[in-house]
Structures are given as structure tokens and as C-alpha cells.
C-alpha positions in Angstrom: 50.1 40.2 133.6 50.1 37.1 135.3 49.6 39.4 139.0 47.3 41.1 137.5 45.3 38.4 136.8 45.4 36.6 139.7 44.8 39.6 141.4 41.9 40.1 139.4 40.2 37.5 140.7 41.2 38.0 144.3 44.1 35.0 144.5 46.7 35.3 147.0 50.1 34.3 145.3 52.9 33.0 147.4 55.9 33.0 145.0 55.4 34.0 140.7 58.7 32.8 139.2 59.5 32.1 134.9 56.7 29.6 134.0 55.4 28.8 137.1 53.0 30.0 139.9 52.6 29.2 143.6 49.3 30.2 145.2 48.0 30.1 148.7 44.5 29.3 148.3 43.4 25.9 146.7 41.6 27.1 142.8 38.1 25.7 142.5 38.1 25.0 138.4 35.7 27.9 138.2 38.7 30.2 138.4 40.5 28.5 137.2 38.1 27.9 134.4 38.2 32.1 134.2 41.9 31.7 134.3 43.0 30.2 131.9 40.4 31.9 129.9 41.7 35.5 130.9 45.4 34.0 130.4 44.5 32.8 126.4 43.5 36.8 125.6 47.0 37.8 127.0 48.2 34.8 124.3 49.8 32.8 127.7 48.8 29.5 128.4 48.2 28.0 131.9 49.2 24.1 132.0 48.5 22.1 135.1 48.9 18.9 133.6 52.5 17.6 135.7 54.4 16.4 132.6 54.2 19.4 130.6 55.6 21.6 133.3 58.3 19.2 134.7 59.3 19.6 130.4 59.0 22.9 130.8 60.5 23.6 133.7 63.3 21.6 132.9 64.0 23.3 129.4 63.9 26.8 131.9 67.2 25.1 133.6 69.3 24.2 130.1 67.6 27.9 129.3 68.9 29.6 132.0 72.1 27.8 132.9 73.7 27.6 129.0 72.3 32.0 128.1 71.6 33.8 131.0 74.4 32.6 133.2 77.5 34.6 133.7 79.7 30.9 134.0 78.0 27.6 132.6 78.0 25.0 135.3 81.4 23.4 135.8 79.3 20.0 137.0 77.4 16.9 134.9 74.8 18.7 133.2 72.7 15.7 134.4 73.7 16.1 137.9 72.5 20.1 138.0 69.9 19.7 136.2 68.5 17.3 138.7 69.7 19.0 142.0 68.0 22.0 140.3 64.5 20.0 139.7 64.9 18.2 142.6 64.1 14.7 140.7 66.1 11.9 139.3 68.0 12.7 136.0 66.9 9.2 134.6 63.2 9.8 135.1 64.1 13.7 133.6 65.4 11.9 130.8 62.9 9.6 130.1 60.1 11.2 130.1 62.4 14.2 128.8 62.7 12.4 125.4 59.3 10.7 125.0 57.5 13.6 125.3 59.9 15.7 122.7 61.0 13.3 121.2 64.3 14.6 121.1 66.9 13.9 124.4 67.3 16.4 127.0 71.7 16.2 125.8 70.7 17.3 122.4 68.2 20.2 123.7 71.5 20.5 125.8 73.8 20.9 122.5 71.5 23.1 120.4 71.5 25.3 122.7 75.3 25.8 123.4 75.4 26.2 119.6 72.6 28.6 120.0 74.7 30.7 122.6 78.1 29.6 120.1 76.7 31.8 117.2 74.8 34.6 119.2 79.0 34.8 121.6 80.5 34.1 117.6 78.3 37.4 116.2 79.4 39.5 119.2 82.3 39.1 118.2 84.0 40.0 122.4 85.1 36.5 122.6 87.5 34.7 120.3 86.6 30.5 120.2 89.0 29.5 122.9 87.2 32.5 125.4 83.8 30.4 123.4 84.5 27.2 123.8 85.5 27.4 127.9 82.9 29.3 127.9 80.5 27.0 127.2 82.2 23.9 128.6 84.1 22.5 125.8 86.5 20.4 126.0 89.0 22.2 123.2 87.9 24.4 120.4 87.6 21.2 118.3 85.2 19.9 119.8 83.1 22.8 119.3 83.7 23.6 116.2 82.8 19.2 115.4 79.6 20.2 117.1 78.5 23.5 115.7 79.3 22.3 112.4 76.8 18.7 113.0 74.2 21.5 113.9 74.8 24.1 111.6 76.6 23.0 109.2 79.1 25.6 108.2 82.4 25.8 110.6 82.5 29.0 113.4 85.1 30.8 111.7 82.8 30.6 108.6 80.1 31.3 110.4 82.0 34.5 111.9 82.7 35.1 108.3 78.8 36.0 106.9 78.2 37.0 109.8 80.7 39.9 109.2 79.7 40.3 105.8 75.5 40.9 106.4 76.3 43.5 108.7 78.9 44.9 106.1 76.6 44.7 103.6 73.7 46.2 106.7 76.0 49.4 106.8 77.0 49.9 103.4 72.5 50.5 102.7 
């Protein structure tokens, strides 16, 4: 969709990735306005504020790392994020907290728990395997964070999920 809009406006792109486009030429204000308008019709937003773009890049790195990687990095998340984005982690952390109102660490925890919920409901891995996959030091650590975020233990969450699944199958 983004490629099509760029081509309609005669713009050449060097790279298109999730959330970012690198054009080969400078875009004048008139073309930029037209691109924004065309993307908005498709439900997309063109961001040209560097802070917002960086925040989105931080979020994308975290989401990709937790939800789409086979293995969560075994290095500190702060080192991983700083290396991926080529910025000082303290700067990224302060910017993220200022703009989003939560810390990067809290954002990571929320996504790790969302991923744990998915894995629990898939019922392919036990809690020990889930804890390992999400880089928790122990099942107890995963369980404590899970309960803090969701209000339930992983075991109770699994029972509720199985009950819902059973109810749906009996309809």
C-alpha cells in the first residue's frame, strides 16, 4: 500500500520496512502533504516528527524481539535495544518514559506477559519452557510478574482458557 502511494507520486524508495520508508530523493512540502493525505485515506499516518519515529522504532524492536523472534536475546534488553537502534540506551529510556508515560522495562514486561498468555493458551509448552523462551530466570519469576500484570496466576489463566475453549466447542 505504501509502495503504491510512493509510486503514484513518482517517488523512489531505497528501503521500506515496518514503520519506516527511506526515499532516494528529498520530498518537497507539496508532495509530502499529498503523501500524508493519500496514506490517511488508507488508514495510515505519516510521521515526520523524529521523536515519534524513534519511539515507534523502540516499540517495533521490542515487539519483534518478544513476539516474533524464536529466541529472546540472552543479552540485557537495554544493550540489545541500544545496539539495534544505534543510540545510547539512557537517551532512549528517558525519551520513551517522557513520551509514553511508562518505562521501556514496563513496556517489555507487558509484552512478555502478553506473549506468555499466547503461549499458555496454545498449550504446546509448559511453564518452565515458556519461562526459558521469554528469558525469565525461573518459573516463579514469570508467575510473579504474570500475577502482577494480569491479577491471575499462569495456571489459573490456563484453566480459564481451557474452560472457554471447551464452552466454545460445546456450542
